[in-house]
N, C-alpha and C positions, 0 to 999 in steps of 0.2 A: 980620338978615340972611335976605333971600328965599329961600324953598324951597320948590320945587313938588315934588309927587309922584301917581305915579297908581297905583292899587291895582285889578288884575287876576287873572284865572285864567289858569293858561295853558295854552297851546294846542298841540296838534302842527304842526310847521314850519306856523306863521301865516302870514296873507297881510301885504301890507308897512306897510297901515294899524297892524297890530299895532305893527310896529317905529318907524312914526313916531311912534306915541305914546309907547314907551318912549323917542326921542329927544329928545319934545319935555320932557321931564319931568328934576329933578334925580335921583331916586330911585325905580323902578319897581320897587314891591312884588308878587312873585307869590304871589295870595291863594287858596290851594290848599288851604285848613282849611275849606275848605264843601263843601257837597256834591256828588255826582259827576251831570252831568245827561247823562241818553241822547241820542243823535243830536242832540249837539251839536258844539261843535270840539274839545273837551279830547283825543278820541283818532282824530281823523281830519282831514284838509283833500283839497282838491284841488289836480288837476297838468292841462293842458293836451295834449292827446296829438292824434296824428293821425287819432283818432277822435271825438275831441271832449272833454267834460270828463271827466274820470274821480275817483272818490274812493280816497284811499289811508288805510286803517280799520287803526289799533293795536288787535287783539284782545282786550277787558279781560274780568274776571270780572265782571258783573253780576246773574245768578240770585239772587234774591232777598235781594239786598243794594240795596235800596230806599234806603237813608239812609247809605250810604258816601261819605265825603269825598274829594275827589281826590285828596289825597296818601295816602290809605288804598287805591285801585282798584289791582287786581293785572292783569299781563299774562297772558293763559291759556293763551296759544300760542306754541311758539318756532319760530322761521324766517322771523317776519313781516319781520324787518330786512331778510334775504334777497330777499326779495319784493318790498319797496318799494324798495331799491334797483335791483334789475332793470329794474324798472315804468318807474322815471324815468330809467336808462339809455334804455331804449327808446325813452322819449319827448321827450327833449333830447339825445343824443347830439351831432347834428347842430346843435346850437344855436351860435352864435358864441361862445359862452364856455365851453360845458361844461367840453372841455377845460382851461380855466385853472382852473376849480374841482373837478374830478373827484376827485382826490387827496382835497381834504377833507371832501366829503361821502362819500367809499367810506370813509375813515378815521371817520368819525361813525358812521355805520352797521356797523360792523365792533367799534364799543367800545359797542354797546349788548346792555349784558350783564346790566341792572338789570331787575326783574320789575314795579317800581313806574313806573306810569305818569308821576307828577308827574316823577320824576327824570330820562324820557329825554326830557320836554318842555325841562325844564330844560338840559339837556343841549344840544339844539338851539339852544332861544331866546339860551342866552349863544354859542356858537360863532359865529351868523351874525350878533349882535351885533357881534364881530370882524370879520368881513367885510365889514359895511356900515360901519366905522368909527364904531360908536356907543358913547362912553364913558361911560355913563350910570350909578348904580351898581346893582347890580340885589341885592335883597332878599326873603325871605320873609315872610309874615305872623307865621310863627311866633316871630320876634324881637320881637315886636309882642302879647304875649301879651293878652287880653280877652274876660271872660266873659260878655259882654254878647250878647244873644240879637238883640236887633234889626239889622234890616240898616243900617241909616244911624247908629244911636250907635255900632256895631261899625267902621264905617269912620272915622267921626270920631276913634277914639281911639287906633286906629295912625296915622291923620295927625299927631294931638296927641303922641304918643310919638316919631313920627319926625320930629317939631317942623317940620312943614309947616305953611305957612300961605297954600298955595293946592293944592287937589285938584282936578286933570285927572280927569274923569270921560267914558267912552264913553257916547254918547245915549241909549243902550239904559236906563240908569238914569234917567232923566228921570221913566218912570211909578213910580219907588218911593223916588228919593230927598230926604229934607226936607232940602232947603236950608238951611232957618231954625236948625235946630239947625248946622249948620255956621257960618254967617255971626255967629251969638251965642256962637260959638266962637273967635270970630276966624279962620277959614279961610273963605277963599275959595273957590267950586265956580266951575268953569271947565266948559266941556262942549266934547269932543273932535271937531273937523269933519272927516269923512272923504271930503266931496264935491270936486271940483278937480285931483283927481289925473291928469296927464296919459297919453294913453298912450303905450306904448312898442313897438316893432319886435315885435309877437309871433309868434314860430315857428310856432304853429299859429293860424289866426284859424278862426271871430271874435274880436275883442280880448274878452279879461273882466278886468277888474278883482279879480274875488276870488275868484282862486286863490293854493297857498303864494308866498310869496316866493322857493321858489327858481326861481319860473317868469322872476322879475324879473332875480335872480341870473343865471340862465343865459345869457337873453336880452340884458342890457346890461353885464353884468359892473362896472366901476368904475364904472359911469354911474348905478348903483341912485339912490344917493341923489341924485340931480336929479330921476329921477322919483316921489321921494316927497315933493316940493315941491308941497305945493299952490298952484295956481293961486288966487289968493284973491280977486282981482279981475275972475274969468272974468264974473260975473254981471252 
């Protein structure tokens, strides 16, 4: 039986492409047993405001913790969730579907009691999947233990344990992924394509694809899935 998986680090309120990848596979595996990377998407994302694109950043402990894993990364300050929700309200309160989803996200931010970044990211990812009607099974890499250090071998062993015969990877992995060892073990590697997304009526122009999926949800509401349909034949 054919099974596709994707394995990716958790991000904070990710962009639409992240959720497009989730819905493209049978199982999406959160890969937070790897090193936390600074100035990345793990603890921050962008929203559109009347003053331009702005970052929302979850404060985390990084001083002296050069090799900590994502699931070991702790939040360093309290009150960040109230600040983020206030800024989201300010940016999107007049967006067409903000009122429809306000209570859901207000509740989410009120429930941010964990001091572990990975758990906060997972909380939002799972709830946003529900909002977008994405039914993909979401698991964690800890469910597929491996002692292998080599990145490609580690991902392959997770795929094999998950009984996958197709691994869909983000295009950035082309720089390091050893496709041959996947092929030699009966796993086909496919590359996720993030181009071709249609623009939608974004509340604060100019249009920007690379912002949090919250922007998509608040602006188009139940039509969000249609805006994640890539125009594959656009070229």
